[in-house]
Every structure is written in structure tokens, then in C-alpha cells.
N, C-alpha and C positions, 0 to 999 in steps of 0.2 A: 573185655567188653564184646558185645555182639556187633555185627556188621551194620552198615548204614541202612539196610532194609528194615531193621527193627525200629530204628529211630523215628521213622515216620509214624509209627503207631503210638508213640509216647506223647504225653501231654506236657512233660517237663522239658526244660531246655537241654541242649545236647550235653553240656558238661555234667549236670546233676543227674540227668537220665542215665548216662553211661555208667556212672558210679553206682547209682541205685540198682540198676539191673545186674551189674557185675556182682555186687554184694548179695543180691537175691539169688543169683545162680550159684554162688559159692556156698551160701548158707541154707537156702530153702529148697531149691529145685529137686524134683524127683524125675528121672527120665521118663518121658511119656511113651506109652506103648503104641504099637502100630495097629491096634484093633479098634480104633474109634468108630469105624463104619462097618464092623464085622456083622452086627445084627442086621443093619440095613441091607447088606449084600445077601444075607441068608433069607431075609423076608422076600427080597426081589426074586431070588432063586425059587422060593417057595411057591410062586405062582405056577410053576411047572413041576415042582418037586414037593409033594405033600409031606415027606419025612423031614425035610429041612424046615418047613414051616412049623411042624409039630415040635421040633427041637427047641425053637425059640419060645413057643408058648408054654411048653412043659417047664421051662426055667422060671416062669412067673407063677404067682399064686393062682391056684386052680380056679377060684371063683371069679377071677377077673381076666382070665386068659382070652376069652372070646371078645373082650372089649378093647384089647390093646391094638394100636395101629403101628404101622412102620414109623410114622413120625414120632410117636411117643417113645417107642423103643430107642430111636436114635437120640432123642433128647436125654433119656435116662443114661445112655451110654456116654454121651458127651459130658454130662454132669459128673459121672464117675471118673472119667479121665482128667477133667479139670481139677477135681478133688485130689487126685494122685499128684498133681503138679502144684498143689497148695493154693490154687485159685478158687478159694471157697466162696467168695461173694459172687464171682462170675458163674460158678457151678450152680449156686442157688437160683440165679436168674433163669436157668434152663428148667427149673423144677416148679416155679411158682404157679404156672398155669396148668399143671398136671394134677389130676384128681389124686388125693392121698391114697386111695385104695390101690393105685398102681405102683406106689413107692415101696422099695425094699428098705431094710434097716440102714444101709449105707446112705441112702438118699435122705432119710429122716435125720440122720446124724449131720449131714451137710446143712440142712435147713436150720437145725438147732445151733450149730457153730456159727452159721452166717448171721443169725439173730443176735448172738453175743457180740460178734464183730461190729454189727450195725450200732449196737448200744455203745460200744467203745468209741466208735467214730463220732457218734452224736455227743458223747460226753466231752471228748477231746477237741471237738470243733468249736465249742463255745469259748468265748474270751473271758477268762477269769478277772480281767482288769475292769470290766464294765460293772458299774455299781449295781449291787443286788442281783448279779447274775450268778445264781446258784449259791449265794451267801459265802463266796470265797473270800478269805482274808489273806493278804500277802505277808509271808514270813520274812522275805528279804530278796534283794537282787545281788547277784555275784557277777563281777565283770573281770576281764583280763583275757587270758588265753582262751578260756571257755566261759561264755556268758550264759547264765541261767537264772530263772526266777522260781521261787518256791511259794506255793499257796497251800492253804489248809482250811478245813472246816470240821467242826465237832458237832455231831448230832446223835442223840440217843446212845451215847457212849461209844459211837463208832467214829474213828478218826480217818478223814479223807485227806490225801496229799496229792499235789500235782506239781510236776517240775517241767518247765518249758526251757529247752536248751537249743542253742544255735551251734552247729558244728560245720566244719568244712566237709565237702562231699568225699574227700579222700580218707576221712576218718570213719566212714560208714561201715566198711568191711571189718576193720578192727573192732568197732563197736559191737557188731553182731557176733564176732568171734568170742569176745570176752563174755557177752551175754550167754552164749551157748555153753561155755565152760563152767557150768554151775557147780560141778564138784570141787572147783578151786576157790569158791567164794570165801570160805573160811580162812584161806591162806593170805588174802590180800586186803579184805575189808578191815577198816580200822576198828579198834575196840577200846573201851574205857573201863577203868576200875571204879571211879567215882563220878557219877553214879554208874553202876554196873551195866554194861551193854556190850555183849560179845557174841558173835556167831561162832558157836562151838562145833557145829556139824553142818555140812552141806553135801548131801549124798544124792547122787542121781540114781533113781530107782528104775527108770526105763527111758530109753531113747526111741523115738519113732520119727523116721525121716531125718531131715537135716537139723531142725530146730525143735520139733515137738518132743517133749519130755515130761517126766514126772520127777519132782525133786522133793527131798525131805530136808527141811532147814530147821535147826534148833538154835535158839538164842537165849543166853542168860541175861536176866534183867535184875533190877535192884531187889534185895531182900525187903520184905517177906514175900514178894511176888514170885510165883513158881516159874521155872523155865518154860518158855513158850516155844511151840512147835507148829509148823505149817507144812502140809503135804500139798505142793503146788503142781498144777498141770499147766503146761505152756503149749500153745498152739500158734503156728505162724500162718499168715495169709499174704499171698502175692497179689496186691491190689495195684500193680503197675499199669496194667492194660485198662483202657476205658471201655465201658459198655453202654455209653449214653444213647447209642443208636438202636439198642435192642428194643423190639416192639413191646415186650412185656415188662419193661423196667418200671413202668408206673402202674403195674397191676396190683398184686398183693403185697408189694414191698415199697418202701419209701425211696428205694434206689440209692441208699447210702453207699458212697464209694464209687458211684457210676462214673465220676470224672477221672478216676484212676490216679496214678502217680504216687502211690503210697506202698510202704511195707508196714504190715501190722503184726503185732504179737500180743496175744491176750494171755493173762494168767488168772487162775482161779483155784482156790483151795478145793480139794476133793472131799466129798461126803464119805467119810471113812467108817461110818457106823457099822457096816457089815464086813469091813476089811477086805472086800472082794470087788470093789467097784472097777468096772471095765476089765475084769479078769486079772487084775494085779493084786498080788498077795501083799497087803500093807501090814506092817507090824502093828500089834495092838498098842494103845496108848500106855506109856510107861508111868510108873508111880512118880509123882512129883513133877510131871510134865503136863501142860495144858495145851490143847490144840486150838489154834486161832482160825478164824475165817477171813479170807482175803480174796478180793477180786480187783481186776484192773488190767493195765496193759500199756503197750507202746504204740505210737503212730509216728512214722517217719516220712516226711514229704518235703518238697521244695519250700524254702522259707518265703512266706508272703512278703511283698515289697514294703508293707507298712509295719512290719514287726519292729517294735522299739529296741529289741536286743541286737538287731542286725547292725545298726549304725555304729554303736560303740565297739562291736567286734571288728568292724571294718577299719575303724580308726586305729585300733590296736594293731591290726594287720599292716596298715600303711606304715606305721612307725617301724615295725619289724622288717618290712620289706625294704624300707629305705636303707637300713643298715646292710641288708643282703645285697642290694643293688650295687653297693660300692665294691663288692667282691665278685659279683657274677651278674648275669642277665636274668635276675629273678623277676618272674611275672607278677605284676601288681594284682592284689586281691580283687575279687569281683563278687557283687551281690548274687550273681547267677550261680555261684559256687557254694552257696550256703544251703544247709538242710536243717529244717525244724524238727526236733525230736521232742515229743510230748509223752511223759510217763505219768500216769495217774493210778492211784490205788485207794481202796477203802478197806480198812482192817477193823474187825471186831476182836479185841484182845481177850474176850471172855473174862472180863473182870467188872465188878460192880461200879467201881470208881477209879478213874485214871488220875493218878497224882498230877496236879497242875505243874509242879516243878519238873517232873520227868517229861511231860509234854513239851514244855518250853525248851528243855535241853535237847530233846529229839529234833524239834523243828529248827531251832536257832543254831545248833552246833552239829549234831550227829548227821542229819540229812545232807547238809552242805558238804561236810568232809567226805562222807561216803560217796557222794556224787562226783566230787573232784577226783577221788581215787578211781572211780569207775571210768571216767573219761581219760 
């Protein structure tokens, strides 16, 4: 964990914050360079050195070089360094007030990714238990060592699922580690013969940073439905730090995530029509295999005090800790030690009609067992 100096910047309690940030450092962080203010220094030097000023402006698009200011250059540089450190939402806040003509491709990518993460936050922040809130229906509650609830909705042949889980903060690092080892999914995920449901391939095509990756997953499903495949891109966002005090937070953005205290991972299927998206050579679609479209992601944050799953988990912990206290000075469980993990996704299976029997099996049996194995 980091030292006490960083704790003052976090919005979560000390116990959960410490674990969240540790997990983030182990799984997400990219060492930040020391050139954050290089451009600013060169611009200042340029007041007496014309060559240094020209070097800055020559690096920018020719038609806008005369309009760039030292402040804009510094904001662009800060955003790029934050992006390298996986702080995408914070990086985007430095770009919202800058004219698009000054933005380079990397800055446009930051804004694009930030918009996706804001949509993920907006979707996962709503409570599916409220009547008619997004038309969610509850599939079931699961209690015990790991408490979670599964929700679903079916619209225009697209199946949406959401899982809300309460875990202890010391499980966050293992959780992120398992999630990152995508090439091992096919070795531990459960499978069924009747009806057929089996992950037969989980292949990592590219790793970028600690968590960012592109994965090829193939799953066998009941005959006569063809094997389904998805090419998934995963991107992580460090939303631990708050940016509520930034002047432009209420400008062109809703400020989603400005309160901080979260780890975010978004997943989305890639458009592989040209097999060259983002410079990655993706194998062409095989005969007898159909590619699905998927989007969704994970949010991890301190468990709200009013979450209904927390109370039953604490009762389970109290019983377990009572047994341990007889043998050692085991510390009693605390609500401050709980983390809420929300995983949501929407899948278009690329089929005209989804068999109702398979949907029921997937929601009532498969999802619960898979999630138990994952935890």
C-alpha cells in the first residue's frame, strides 16, 4: 500500500482505500514519466529562444500552431501523462475545454474512451431493484461466503445481464488477477453437456499495459446453434482520485466519476469487418463460427451502507469469526471492509430467436455457477 500522504486524497475509508489502491497499482499502473512539464518549460524558454518555441509549434498541426498557448500545451501534456497512468476520466477533464482542432489522435482516443466509461458508470450506478428502473428482472439472490444478485432483461433479441457482488477488500487484488489471466478462462470455467455450454478457447491476442488486452473467446452452445465467438477489447481506468474541484468538471461533461473511489474495466467486442482494427491482425471468421457483439464492464467501489447484500454477508462473517476467535485473536468483520463489484453486459448473439429454455438455463444455473467459480 501507499503511505499516509496518499490516503488524504482518497474518498474511501482507510481500510478499503488501501486495498483498492494496492490492487490498482499491481494491476493497472504504468510508471509515469518525468516530462509532464517539458512543453511548458520549452515555451517559457522560447521567449528568449526562437528555436525552442519553433520546436514546440512544429510538433503540432501546421494550421493551428499559431493559436496554441502555453496553457493549452500544458493541458495536452498533462492529459497524455494521465492516460499513460490509466486515469482516463481525469485525463478527459483536462481536454473538455480545448478546441478540437488542437487535439492529436491520442487526445481524441482519450475522449472516446472516457465517454464509454461514463456510460458504464451511468448504467451501473442505477439500482436494478427499483420498480421499472430499466426494466430489470431479478433472476435470483445467492448468499453465503460470497453474496450476489443476478438481474436480466431481454429486448430486441439482445440479452442484458447484471451481477452485483459484495466482496471483502482483501479479495480485490486476487479478483483483478484472475480477470487479467484471460488465457486461462477455458481451464477453470464450468461447462455442461446438456444443454451444451463450454468455453473451448480463450486466447489473448494482445496485452497493452497491466490490464488492457484483446481476447478471443469461443463457446460451444446447443445444436443446431453454431459455435459463438467474441473478440473482446478490455480497457482499465483508475478512478480512485477525485476531481470534483476541477473548474471544468461541469463544462462539456456530466462529470461522471468525479467523486472518485473506483476501479473501472470496460469490455466491448471489436468491429472486425476489416480484420485490421487498431492495427491488430485478427483471424477471419471461421466456417461454422458466428461472432457475437458484446459490451459492458466492471465497476469496483466501497459498498454503500444501505446495500441489502452487505447485512447478510456480515452475519455470515460474524458466525465464521466466532469460530476463529476461539482459536486466535481474529478481528471481527466490518462494513467498512466491503467492496461492491458490479458486472454488467449486453450481448447480441446474432441469432433470430433465442430458445427460452436455454435463456432460463443460462440465467438460473450457468451464470451463478460461473460467478461462484470466478470468486
